[in-house]
C-alpha positions as a Markdown table, in Angstrom:
| # | Residue | x | y | z |
|---|---|---|---|---|
| 1 | Met | 64.0 | 167.9 | 147.4 |
| 2 | Gly | 62.4 | 165.9 | 144.7 |
| 3 | Ser | 63.2 | 165.5 | 141.1 |
| 4 | Lys | 62.9 | 168.6 | 138.8 |
| 5 | Tyr | 60.9 | 166.6 | 136.3 |
| 6 | Pro | 57.4 | 168.1 | 135.9 |
| 7 | Arg | 54.7 | 165.9 | 137.5 |
| 8 | Ser | 53.1 | 165.4 | 134.0 |
| 9 | Leu | 56.3 | 163.9 | 132.8 |
| 10 | Arg | 56.8 | 161.6 | 135.8 |
| 11 | Val | 53.2 | 160.3 | 135.3 |
| 12 | Cys | 53.2 | 160.1 | 131.5 |
| 13 | Leu | 56.5 | 158.3 | 131.0 |
| 14 | Pro | 55.7 | 155.0 | 132.8 |
| 15 | Arg | 52.1 | 155.1 | 131.5 |
| 16 | Trp | 53.2 | 155.6 | 127.9 |
| 17 | Ala | 56.0 | 153.0 | 128.1 |
| 18 | Leu | 53.8 | 150.3 | 129.8 |
| 19 | Val | 50.9 | 150.9 | 127.4 |
| 20 | Leu | 53.2 | 150.7 | 124.4 |
| 21 | Glu | 54.8 | 147.5 | 125.7 |
| 22 | Ala | 51.4 | 145.9 | 126.5 |
| 23 | Thr | 50.3 | 146.7 | 123.0 |
| 24 | Phe | 53.4 | 145.0 | 121.6 |
| 25 | Ile | 52.7 | 141.9 | 123.7 |
| 26 | Leu | 49.1 | 141.7 | 122.4 |
| 27 | Ile | 50.2 | 142.1 | 118.8 |
| 28 | Phe | 52.9 | 139.5 | 119.2 |
| 29 | Phe | 50.4 | 137.1 | 120.8 |
| 30 | Phe | 47.9 | 137.3 | 117.9 |
| 31 | Tyr | 50.1 | 137.9 | 114.9 |
| 32 | Thr | 53.5 | 136.4 | 115.3 |
| 33 | Ser | 55.1 | 133.0 | 115.3 |
| 34 | Tyr | 58.6 | 131.6 | 115.3 |
| 35 | Asp | 60.2 | 130.1 | 112.2 |
| 36 | Thr | 60.0 | 126.3 | 112.6 |
| 37 | Ser | 61.9 | 125.4 | 109.4 |
| 38 | Arg | 65.1 | 123.5 | 109.8 |
| 39 | Lys | 68.1 | 125.3 | 108.3 |
| 40 | Asp | 71.7 | 124.5 | 108.0 |
| 41 | Gln | 73.5 | 124.9 | 111.3 |
| 42 | Lys | 76.5 | 126.7 | 109.8 |
| 43 | Thr | 74.2 | 129.3 | 108.2 |
| 44 | Leu | 72.5 | 129.8 | 111.6 |
| 45 | Val | 75.8 | 130.3 | 113.4 |
| 46 | Glu | 77.0 | 132.8 | 110.8 |
| 47 | Thr | 73.8 | 134.8 | 111.1 |
| 48 | Tyr | 74.0 | 134.8 | 114.9 |
| 49 | Arg | 77.5 | 136.1 | 114.8 |
| 50 | Ala | 76.4 | 139.0 | 112.5 |
| 51 | Phe | 73.5 | 139.6 | 114.8 |
| 52 | Gln | 75.8 | 139.8 | 117.8 |
| 53 | Asp | 78.0 | 142.3 | 116.1 |
| 54 | Val | 75.1 | 144.5 | 115.0 |
| 55 | Thr | 73.7 | 144.5 | 118.6 |
| 56 | Val | 77.1 | 145.5 | 120.0 |
| 57 | Val | 77.2 | 148.4 | 117.5 |
| 58 | Ala | 73.7 | 149.6 | 118.4 |
| 59 | Ala | 73.7 | 149.0 | 122.2 |
| 60 | Leu | 77.2 | 149.6 | 123.3 |
| 61 | Gly | 78.7 | 151.7 | 120.4 |
| 62 | Met | 75.9 | 154.2 | 119.9 |
| 63 | Gly | 75.1 | 154.2 | 123.7 |
| 64 | Phe | 78.6 | 155.2 | 124.8 |
| 65 | Leu | 79.1 | 157.5 | 121.9 |
| 66 | Ala | 76.4 | 159.8 | 123.2 |
| 67 | Ser | 77.9 | 160.0 | 126.7 |
| 68 | Ser | 80.3 | 162.9 | 126.1 |
| 69 | Leu | 78.0 | 165.6 | 127.6 |
| 70 | Arg | 78.8 | 166.4 | 131.2 |
| 71 | Arg | 75.1 | 166.5 | 132.2 |
| 72 | Tyr | 74.1 | 163.4 | 130.2 |
| 73 | Asn | 76.9 | 160.9 | 130.4 |
| 74 | Trp | 75.4 | 157.9 | 132.3 |
| 75 | Ser | 71.8 | 158.6 | 131.3 |
| 76 | Ser | 72.7 | 158.3 | 127.6 |
| 77 | Val | 73.6 | 154.6 | 127.9 |
| 78 | Ala | 70.4 | 153.7 | 129.7 |
| 79 | Phe | 68.3 | 155.9 | 127.4 |
| 80 | Ser | 69.9 | 154.4 | 124.3 |
| 81 | Leu | 69.2 | 150.8 | 125.4 |
| 82 | Phe | 65.6 | 151.8 | 126.3 |
| 83 | Leu | 65.0 | 153.3 | 122.9 |
| 84 | Leu | 66.7 | 150.5 | 121.1 |
| 85 | Val | 64.5 | 147.7 | 122.5 |
| 86 | Leu | 61.3 | 149.7 | 121.9 |
| 87 | Gly | 62.4 | 150.3 | 118.3 |
| 88 | Val | 63.4 | 146.7 | 117.7 |
| 89 | Gln | 60.0 | 145.4 | 118.7 |
| 90 | Trp | 58.1 | 147.8 | 116.5 |
| 91 | Ala | 60.5 | 147.4 | 113.6 |
| 92 | Leu | 60.1 | 143.6 | 113.7 |
| 93 | Leu | 56.3 | 143.9 | 113.5 |
| 94 | Leu | 56.5 | 146.6 | 110.8 |
| 95 | His | 58.8 | 144.5 | 108.6 |
| 96 | Gly | 56.4 | 141.5 | 108.9 |
| 97 | Phe | 53.3 | 143.5 | 108.2 |
| 98 | Leu | 54.8 | 145.4 | 105.2 |
| 99 | Glu | 56.8 | 142.7 | 103.6 |
| 100 | Asp | 55.3 | 139.2 | 104.2 |
| 101 | Phe | 51.9 | 139.0 | 105.9 |
| 102 | Ser | 50.3 | 136.6 | 103.4 |
| 103 | Thr | 49.8 | 133.9 | 105.9 |
| 104 | Gly | 48.3 | 136.2 | 108.5 |
| 105 | Lys | 51.3 | 135.7 | 110.8 |
| 106 | Val | 54.6 | 137.5 | 111.1 |
| 107 | Val | 57.2 | 134.8 | 111.0 |
| 108 | Ile | 60.1 | 135.7 | 113.3 |
| 109 | Thr | 63.6 | 134.6 | 112.2 |
| 110 | Leu | 67.1 | 135.6 | 113.4 |
| 111 | Leu | 67.5 | 137.6 | 110.2 |
| 112 | Ser | 64.3 | 139.6 | 110.8 |
| 113 | Ile | 65.5 | 140.5 | 114.3 |
| 114 | Gln | 68.8 | 141.6 | 112.9 |
| 115 | Leu | 67.0 | 143.8 | 110.3 |
| 116 | Ala | 64.9 | 145.2 | 113.1 |
| 117 | Thr | 67.9 | 146.0 | 115.2 |
| 118 | Met | 69.6 | 147.8 | 112.2 |
| 119 | Ser | 66.4 | 149.8 | 111.5 |
| 120 | Ala | 66.0 | 150.8 | 115.2 |
| 121 | Met | 69.6 | 152.1 | 115.1 |
| 122 | Ser | 68.2 | 155.1 | 113.1 |
| 123 | Val | 66.7 | 156.4 | 116.3 |
| 124 | Leu | 70.1 | 156.2 | 118.1 |
| 125 | Ile | 71.8 | 158.1 | 115.3 |
| 126 | Ser | 69.1 | 160.8 | 115.4 |
| 127 | Leu | 69.4 | 161.0 | 119.2 |
| 128 | Gly | 72.8 | 162.6 | 118.8 |
| 129 | Ala | 71.2 | 165.7 | 117.2 |
| 130 | Ile | 68.6 | 166.3 | 119.9 |
| 131 | Leu | 70.6 | 165.2 | 122.9 |
| 132 | Gly | 69.9 | 167.5 | 125.8 |
| 133 | Lys | 66.9 | 169.1 | 124.2 |
| 134 | Ala | 64.4 | 166.2 | 124.6 |
| 135 | Asn | 63.6 | 164.1 | 127.6 |
| 136 | Leu | 63.0 | 160.4 | 127.7 |
| 137 | Leu | 59.2 | 160.6 | 127.2 |
| 138 | Gln | 59.7 | 162.7 | 124.1 |
| 139 | Leu | 62.2 | 160.3 | 122.7 |
| 140 | Ala | 59.9 | 157.3 | 123.5 |
| 141 | Val | 57.2 | 159.0 | 121.5 |
| 142 | Met | 59.6 | 159.6 | 118.6 |
| 143 | Val | 60.7 | 155.9 | 118.4 |
| 144 | Pro | 57.7 | 154.4 | 116.6 |
| 145 | Leu | 57.3 | 157.4 | 114.3 |
| 146 | Glu | 60.9 | 157.4 | 113.1 |
| 147 | Val | 61.0 | 153.6 | 112.7 |
| 148 | Thr | 57.8 | 153.7 | 110.8 |
| 149 | Ala | 59.1 | 156.3 | 108.4 |
| 150 | Phe | 62.4 | 154.5 | 107.8 |
| 151 | Ser | 60.7 | 151.1 | 107.3 |
| 152 | Thr | 58.2 | 152.7 | 104.9 |
| 153 | Met | 61.0 | 154.3 | 102.9 |
| 154 | Arg | 62.8 | 150.9 | 102.7 |
| 155 | Met | 59.6 | 149.2 | 101.5 |
| 156 | Val | 59.1 | 151.9 | 98.8 |
| 157 | Asn | 62.7 | 151.6 | 97.6 |
| 158 | Arg | 62.5 | 147.8 | 97.4 |
| 159 | Arg | 59.1 | 147.5 | 95.7 |
| 160 | Phe | 59.2 | 150.5 | 93.3 |
| 161 | Leu | 62.9 | 151.2 | 92.8 |
| 162 | Asn | 64.1 | 147.6 | 93.1 |
| 163 | Ile | 66.9 | 148.5 | 95.6 |
| 164 | Asp | 68.5 | 145.5 | 97.3 |
| 165 | Asp | 68.5 | 145.1 | 101.0 |
| 166 | His | 72.1 | 146.1 | 101.6 |
| 167 | Ser | 72.0 | 149.4 | 99.6 |
| 168 | Asn | 68.6 | 150.1 | 101.1 |
| 169 | Met | 69.8 | 149.7 | 104.7 |
| 170 | Met | 72.8 | 151.9 | 104.0 |
| 171 | His | 70.5 | 154.8 | 103.6 |
| 172 | Ile | 70.1 | 154.7 | 107.4 |
| 173 | Tyr | 73.0 | 157.1 | 107.9 |
| 174 | Met | 71.5 | 159.8 | 105.6 |
| 175 | Phe | 67.9 | 159.3 | 106.8 |
| 176 | Ala | 68.7 | 159.3 | 110.5 |
| 177 | Ala | 71.0 | 162.3 | 110.2 |
| 178 | Tyr | 68.5 | 164.5 | 108.4 |
| 179 | Phe | 65.6 | 163.3 | 110.5 |
| 180 | Gly | 67.5 | 164.2 | 113.7 |
| 181 | Leu | 68.6 | 167.6 | 112.3 |
| 182 | Thr | 65.0 | 168.4 | 111.3 |
| 183 | Val | 63.7 | 167.7 | 114.8 |
| 184 | Ala | 66.6 | 169.5 | 116.3 |
| 185 | Tyr | 65.8 | 172.6 | 114.1 |
| 186 | Cys | 62.2 | 172.6 | 115.4 |
| 187 | Leu | 63.3 | 172.2 | 119.0 |
| 188 | Ser | 66.3 | 174.6 | 118.9 |
| 189 | Arg | 64.1 | 177.6 | 118.0 |
| 190 | Gly | 62.4 | 177.6 | 121.4 |
| 191 | Leu | 65.5 | 177.0 | 123.5 |
| 192 | Ser | 66.7 | 179.7 | 125.9 |
| 193 | Ser | 70.3 | 180.8 | 125.4 |
| 194 | Gly | 71.1 | 179.4 | 128.9 |
| 195 | Thr | 70.8 | 175.9 | 127.6 |
| 196 | Gln | 74.1 | 176.2 | 125.8 |
| 197 | Glu | 75.8 | 175.7 | 129.1 |
| 198 | Lys | 74.5 | 172.2 | 129.1 |
| 199 | Asp | 76.7 | 171.4 | 126.1 |
| 200 | Arg | 79.9 | 171.3 | 128.2 |
| 201 | Thr | 81.9 | 168.1 | 128.3 |
| 202 | Ala | 84.2 | 166.6 | 130.9 |
| 203 | Thr | 87.2 | 164.2 | 130.9 |
| 204 | Ser | 85.4 | 161.1 | 132.2 |
| 205 | Pro | 82.4 | 161.4 | 129.8 |
| 206 | Ser | 84.8 | 161.9 | 126.9 |
| 207 | Leu | 86.6 | 158.7 | 127.8 |
| 208 | Phe | 83.3 | 156.8 | 127.8 |
| 209 | Ala | 82.4 | 158.4 | 124.5 |
| 210 | Met | 85.7 | 157.1 | 123.2 |
| 211 | Leu | 84.8 | 153.7 | 124.4 |
| 212 | Gly | 81.7 | 153.9 | 122.2 |
| 213 | Thr | 83.8 | 155.0 | 119.3 |
| 214 | Leu | 86.1 | 152.0 | 119.8 |
| 215 | Phe | 83.1 | 149.6 | 119.8 |
| 216 | Leu | 81.8 | 151.2 | 116.6 |
| 217 | Trp | 85.2 | 151.2 | 115.0 |
| 218 | Thr | 85.8 | 147.5 | 115.8 |
| 219 | Phe | 82.4 | 146.2 | 114.7 |
| 220 | Trp | 81.6 | 148.5 | 111.8 |
| 221 | Pro | 82.8 | 146.1 | 109.1 |
| 222 | Ser | 80.2 | 143.5 | 110.4 |
| 223 | Phe | 77.5 | 146.1 | 110.2 |
| 224 | Asn | 78.3 | 147.1 | 106.6 |
| 225 | Cys | 78.4 | 143.4 | 105.4 |
| 226 | Ala | 75.5 | 142.1 | 107.6 |
| 227 | Leu | 73.0 | 141.9 | 104.7 |
| 228 | Leu | 75.3 | 140.7 | 101.9 |
| 229 | Asn | 74.9 | 137.0 | 101.0 |
| 230 | Asp | 77.7 | 136.5 | 98.4 |
| 231 | Pro | 81.0 | 135.4 | 100.2 |
| 232 | Asn | 83.2 | 137.6 | 97.9 |
| 233 | Glu | 81.0 | 140.6 | 98.5 |
| 234 | Arg | 81.1 | 140.1 | 102.2 |
| 235 | Lys | 84.9 | 139.8 | 102.1 |
| 236 | Asn | 85.2 | 142.9 | 100.1 |
| 237 | Ala | 82.9 | 144.8 | 102.4 |
| 238 | Val | 84.9 | 143.8 | 105.5 |
| 239 | Phe | 88.3 | 144.7 | 103.9 |
| 240 | Asn | 87.1 | 148.0 | 102.4 |
| 241 | Thr | 85.4 | 149.1 | 105.6 |
| 242 | Tyr | 88.5 | 148.4 | 107.6 |
| 243 | Tyr | 90.8 | 150.3 | 105.2 |
| 244 | Ala | 88.4 | 153.3 | 105.1 |
| 245 | Leu | 88.1 | 153.4 | 108.9 |
| 246 | Ala | 91.9 | 153.2 | 109.3 |
| 247 | Val | 92.6 | 156.0 | 106.9 |
| 248 | Ser | 89.9 | 158.3 | 108.3 |
| 249 | Thr | 91.3 | 157.7 | 111.8 |
| 250 | Val | 94.8 | 158.8 | 110.7 |
| 251 | Thr | 93.3 | 161.8 | 108.8 |
| 252 | Ala | 91.1 | 162.9 | 111.6 |
| 253 | Thr | 93.9 | 162.7 | 114.2 |
| 254 | Ser | 96.3 | 164.6 | 112.0 |
| 255 | Val | 93.9 | 167.3 | 111.0 |
| 256 | Ser | 92.8 | 167.8 | 114.6 |
| 257 | Ala | 96.4 | 168.3 | 115.8 |
| 258 | Trp | 97.1 | 170.6 | 112.8 |
| 259 | Ala | 94.1 | 172.8 | 113.4 |
| 260 | His | 94.9 | 173.3 | 117.1 |
| 261 | Pro | 97.2 | 176.3 | 117.9 |
| 262 | Gln | 99.1 | 174.2 | 120.4 |
| 263 | Gly | 99.0 | 171.0 | 118.3 |
| 264 | Lys | 96.6 | 169.2 | 120.7 |
| 265 | Ile | 94.1 | 166.6 | 119.6 |
| 266 | Asn | 90.4 | 167.6 | 119.9 |
| 267 | Met | 88.5 | 164.7 | 121.3 |
| 268 | Thr | 85.4 | 165.8 | 119.5 |
| 269 | His | 87.1 | 165.1 | 116.2 |
| 270 | Ile | 88.3 | 161.7 | 117.4 |
| 271 | His | 84.8 | 160.7 | 118.7 |
| 272 | Asn | 83.2 | 161.4 | 115.3 |
| 273 | Ala | 85.6 | 161.9 | 112.4 |
| 274 | Val | 87.3 | 158.6 | 112.8 |
| 275 | Leu | 84.0 | 156.8 | 112.0 |
| 276 | Ala | 83.4 | 158.8 | 108.8 |
| 277 | Gly | 85.2 | 156.3 | 106.6 |
| 278 | Gly | 82.9 | 153.5 | 107.7 |
| 279 | Val | 79.9 | 155.6 | 106.8 |
| 280 | Ala | 81.2 | 156.8 | 103.5 |
| 281 | Val | 82.1 | 153.3 | 102.3 |
| 282 | Gly | 78.9 | 151.7 | 103.5 |
| 283 | Ser | 76.9 | 151.7 | 100.2 |
| 284 | Ser | 79.8 | 150.7 | 97.9 |
| 285 | Cys | 81.9 | 148.5 | 100.2 |
| 286 | His | 81.0 | 145.3 | 98.3 |
| 287 | Leu | 81.7 | 146.9 | 94.8 |
| 288 | Ile | 85.2 | 148.1 | 95.5 |
| 289 | Thr | 87.8 | 145.6 | 94.3 |
| 290 | Ser | 91.0 | 147.4 | 95.3 |
| 291 | Pro | 91.9 | 148.8 | 98.7 |
| 292 | Trp | 93.3 | 152.1 | 97.4 |
| 293 | Leu | 89.8 | 153.4 | 96.5 |
| 294 | Ala | 88.4 | 152.6 | 99.9 |
| 295 | Met | 91.4 | 154.4 | 101.4 |
| 296 | Val | 90.7 | 157.4 | 99.3 |
| 297 | Leu | 87.1 | 157.4 | 100.5 |
| 298 | Gly | 88.3 | 157.2 | 104.1 |
| 299 | Phe | 90.8 | 160.1 | 103.5 |
| 300 | Val | 88.1 | 162.4 | 101.9 |
| 301 | Ala | 85.5 | 161.4 | 104.6 |
| 302 | Gly | 88.0 | 162.1 | 107.4 |
| 303 | Leu | 88.8 | 165.6 | 105.9 |
| 304 | Ile | 85.1 | 166.4 | 105.4 |
| 305 | Ser | 84.1 | 165.3 | 108.9 |
| 306 | Ser | 87.1 | 167.0 | 110.6 |
| 307 | Ala | 86.4 | 170.3 | 108.7 |
| 308 | Gly | 82.7 | 170.0 | 109.6 |
| 309 | Ala | 83.5 | 169.5 | 113.3 |
| 310 | Glu | 85.6 | 172.7 | 113.2 |
| 311 | Cys | 83.3 | 174.9 | 111.1 |
| 312 | Leu | 79.7 | 173.7 | 111.0 |
| 313 | Pro | 78.7 | 174.2 | 114.7 |
| 314 | Val | 79.1 | 177.9 | 114.4 |
| 315 | Cys | 77.2 | 178.0 | 111.0 |
| 316 | Phe | 74.4 | 175.8 | 112.2 |
| 317 | Asn | 73.9 | 177.5 | 115.6 |
| 318 | Gln | 74.1 | 181.1 | 114.5 |
| 319 | Val | 73.0 | 181.1 | 110.9 |
| 320 | Leu | 70.6 | 178.2 | 110.4 |
| 321 | Gly | 69.4 | 178.0 | 114.0 |
| 322 | Val | 70.1 | 174.2 | 114.2 |
| 323 | His | 71.6 | 172.9 | 117.4 |
| 324 | Asp | 73.3 | 169.6 | 116.5 |
| 325 | Thr | 74.4 | 168.4 | 119.9 |
| 326 | Cys | 76.7 | 165.6 | 118.9 |
| 327 | Gly | 77.6 | 166.5 | 115.4 |
| 328 | Val | 75.4 | 164.1 | 113.6 |
| 329 | Tyr | 75.6 | 166.0 | 110.3 |
| 330 | Tyr | 79.4 | 165.9 | 109.9 |
| 331 | Thr | 79.6 | 162.3 | 111.4 |
| 332 | Phe | 76.8 | 160.7 | 109.4 |
| 333 | Gly | 75.1 | 163.2 | 107.0 |
| 334 | Leu | 78.1 | 164.5 | 104.9 |
| 335 | Pro | 80.0 | 161.1 | 104.7 |
| 336 | Ser | 76.8 | 159.3 | 103.7 |
| 337 | Leu | 76.3 | 161.8 | 100.9 |
| 338 | Leu | 79.8 | 161.2 | 99.8 |
| 339 | Gly | 79.2 | 157.4 | 99.9 |
| 340 | Gly | 75.9 | 157.7 | 97.9 |
| 341 | Ile | 77.6 | 159.7 | 95.1 |
| 342 | Thr | 80.5 | 157.2 | 95.1 |
| 343 | Tyr | 78.1 | 154.3 | 94.7 |
| 344 | Val | 76.4 | 155.9 | 91.7 |
| 345 | Val | 79.7 | 156.6 | 90.1 |
| 346 | Leu | 80.9 | 153.1 | 90.6 |
| 347 | Leu | 77.7 | 151.7 | 89.1 |
| 348 | Thr | 78.0 | 153.9 | 86.1 |
| 349 | Leu | 81.6 | 152.8 | 85.5 |
| 350 | Gln | 80.7 | 149.1 | 86.0 |
| 351 | Ile | 77.9 | 149.5 | 83.4 |
| 352 | Ser | 80.2 | 151.2 | 80.9 |
| 353 | Trp | 82.9 | 148.6 | 81.3 |
| 354 | Thr | 80.5 | 145.7 | 80.9 |
| 355 | Lys | 78.7 | 147.4 | 77.9 |
| 356 | Asn | 75.3 | 146.8 | 79.6 |
| 357 | Thr | 73.2 | 149.6 | 78.3 |
| 358 | Thr | 69.9 | 148.2 | 79.6 |
| 359 | Thr | 70.7 | 148.6 | 83.2 |
| 360 | Gly | 69.5 | 151.8 | 84.9 |
| 361 | His | 70.2 | 150.9 | 88.4 |
| 362 | Gln | 72.4 | 154.0 | 89.0 |
| 363 | Val | 69.4 | 156.1 | 88.1 |
| 364 | Leu | 67.2 | 154.2 | 90.5 |
| 365 | Tyr | 69.7 | 154.6 | 93.3 |
| 366 | Ser | 70.0 | 158.3 | 92.6 |
| 367 | Glu | 66.2 | 158.5 | 93.1 |
| 368 | Ala | 66.5 | 156.4 | 96.3 |
| 369 | Leu | 69.1 | 158.9 | 97.6 |
| 370 | Arg | 66.7 | 161.8 | 97.0 |
| 371 | Met | 63.9 | 159.8 | 98.5 |
| 372 | Ala | 65.9 | 159.2 | 101.7 |
| 373 | Val | 66.4 | 162.9 | 102.1 |
| 374 | Val | 62.8 | 163.8 | 101.4 |
| 375 | Phe | 61.4 | 161.1 | 103.7 |
| 376 | Ser | 63.7 | 162.2 | 106.5 |
| 377 | Leu | 62.8 | 165.9 | 106.3 |
| 378 | Val | 59.1 | 165.3 | 105.9 |
| 379 | Ser | 58.8 | 162.7 | 108.6 |
| 380 | Gly | 61.0 | 164.8 | 110.9 |
| 381 | Phe | 58.6 | 167.8 | 110.6 |
| 382 | Leu | 55.6 | 165.5 | 111.0 |
| 383 | Thr | 57.1 | 164.0 | 114.1 |
| 384 | Val | 57.2 | 167.5 | 115.8 |
| 385 | Ser | 53.9 | 168.8 | 114.4 |
| 386 | Ser | 51.8 | 165.7 | 114.8 |
| 387 | Phe | 49.2 | 165.4 | 117.5 |
| 388 | Gly | 50.9 | 162.4 | 119.0 |
| 389 | Cys | 54.1 | 164.4 | 119.6 |
| 390 | Trp | 52.6 | 167.4 | 121.4 |
| 391 | Ile | 55.1 | 166.6 | 124.1 |
| 392 | Leu | 58.0 | 167.6 | 121.9 |
| 393 | Ser | 56.9 | 171.2 | 121.8 |
| 394 | Lys | 55.6 | 171.2 | 125.4 |
| 395 | Ser | 59.2 | 170.7 | 126.7 |
| 396 | Ile | 60.1 | 174.2 | 125.3 |
| 397 | Gln | 57.5 | 175.9 | 127.5 |
| 398 | Glu | 58.8 | 174.0 | 130.5 |
| 399 | Lys | 62.4 | 175.0 | 129.8 |
| 400 | Gln | 61.5 | 178.6 | 129.3 |
| 401 | Ser | 59.4 | 178.8 | 132.5 |
| 402 | Leu | 62.3 | 177.3 | 134.4 |
| 403 | Phe | 64.8 | 179.8 | 133.1 |
| 404 | Lys | 62.4 | 182.7 | 133.7 |
| 405 | Asn | 62.3 | 181.6 | 137.3 |
| 406 | Lys | 66.1 | 181.5 | 137.3 |
| 407 | Thr | 66.3 | 177.9 | 138.3 |
| 408 | Thr | 69.9 | 176.9 | 138.6 |
| 409 | Ser | 69.4 | 173.2 | 139.1 |
| 410 | Phe | 67.5 | 172.6 | 135.9 |
| 411 | His | 68.9 | 169.9 | 133.8 |
| 412 | Cys | 68.0 | 170.1 | 130.1 |
| 413 | Cys | 67.7 | 166.3 | 130.0 |
| 414 | Pro | 68.1 | 165.0 | 133.6 |
| 415 | Pro | 68.5 | 161.3 | 134.5 |
| 416 | Leu | 65.2 | 159.6 | 134.5 |
| 417 | Phe | 65.5 | 158.1 | 138.0 |
| 418 | Ala | 67.0 | 161.1 | 139.7 |
| 419 | Thr | 65.4 | 161.8 | 143.1 |
| 420 | Asn | 67.8 | 164.4 | 144.4 |
| 421 | Thr | 68.8 | 167.8 | 143.0 |
| 422 | His | 72.6 | 166.9 | 143.3 |
| 423 | Tyr | 72.3 | 165.2 | 139.9 |
| 424 | Ser | 71.5 | 168.5 | 138.2 |
| 425 | Lys | 73.4 | 171.2 | 140.1 |
| 426 | Val | 75.9 | 173.2 | 138.1 |
| 427 | Ser | 79.4 | 172.4 | 139.4 |
C-alpha cells in the first residue's frame, strides 16, 4: 500500500519547496553579493568558530531534542534540518533588506549568516510545541512567516528602543515559545482525542533526544556569547552560562528523582529542565560578575522547569486546551521570563550604583519584553488565520476524517518519504 499522506500533500510539498527555493535563488542572483573587504584573519577565525557552534546548536541540538516521540524520532532530525536551511536563507535576505540595503545589494558576511542561523532557530524552538500536529508542508509554510515576524521585531527593538544585538537576539526564547504555543492552541482545538496516543515515547528515541540535549548543553555558552564583541563580556557570558547550566542540571535531576514515587529519574525532565539555566541566564550573562548569581539563576530555572514539566501538561491540555508536545513553555517560555526580569533588575542596580540617572535602558528593555510577547502572540494567530496558511487548518479536517473512518495506520506526522504503511502502524 502507498503512503497515507493525502495526494494534495504529496503534490503540494515538492511544488512549494521548489518554488520557494527557486525564488530564493533569483533574489540572491539580483540582490546579493559577497563581502570583498579584507579583514583580520584572527577575527575571521573567531567568527567562524562561533558560527560552527551556533550551527551545531541549531542543526544537531534542536534536531535530536525533538526526536523523543516514538512516531516521530527519525523524521524530526530531517525535518529540523529542512526547516533550518529554509529559514536561514530567508532570514539572511530579510536582515539585508531591513537593515542595510542602501547600496541596492545585500552584502553577505560570515556574521550575517550567523545571525540568520540564530534567527531561523526560532522555528526549531516553536516546532517542539506543534510536533505531531503539523506535517512538513505546514511547517514549510510557517518558516517564512515566523522568521519574518521575528526579524521585524528585532528591527523595531533596535531602531526605536535602541536594544543591542545580544539582548535583542536573546528574545528568541520567549518569542519562539509563545509563537509555538499560539499555533499549538489553534491546532489543538481540532484534534481528535485519539491523537494523544501519538505522544508516547520509547527508549531509543529518548536516547537520541538526550543526545540533542548534550549538544545543546555543550554549545549553549557559545550561543549566548555569539553576538558579544567585548572580550570581558564574552568571558563572563561563557562562565555564567556554564555555571547556570551545571546547577540547573543538578536541580532537575534531583527534583525528578524526588518527585517519582520510586525515586526514578524522568527523562522528560532531563531532556528539558537541564537546559533551563542556559535560557534564564541568556540576557544577563554578560552583566553578571560573580558566579553565585548565575548559579542561583540556574537553580531557580531548574526548579521552575521541573515543576512545569510535572504540572503544566495537565493544566494546558485539560484547562487551556493547549497541547504543548515537547514542553516548550517550561523549557524556554518560563525560564526566558525569569531571565528577562533578572536583566531588568541588574540594569536597575547597575544604574543606581553608578548614579547614572539619565539612563532609561531598563525601561526600554521592559518594553522590548512586552513587545516580544505581543509580537509572538499576534504573529502566531496570523500564521494560522492567514490565507497563505490555509494548510494549517486543513490538516485538522484530514485527521478527523481519518479517525472517523477508524484508520489504525494513521500517523499524526508521518515520515515524509514513507512508502509503506509499516512506518505508521501502532505497535
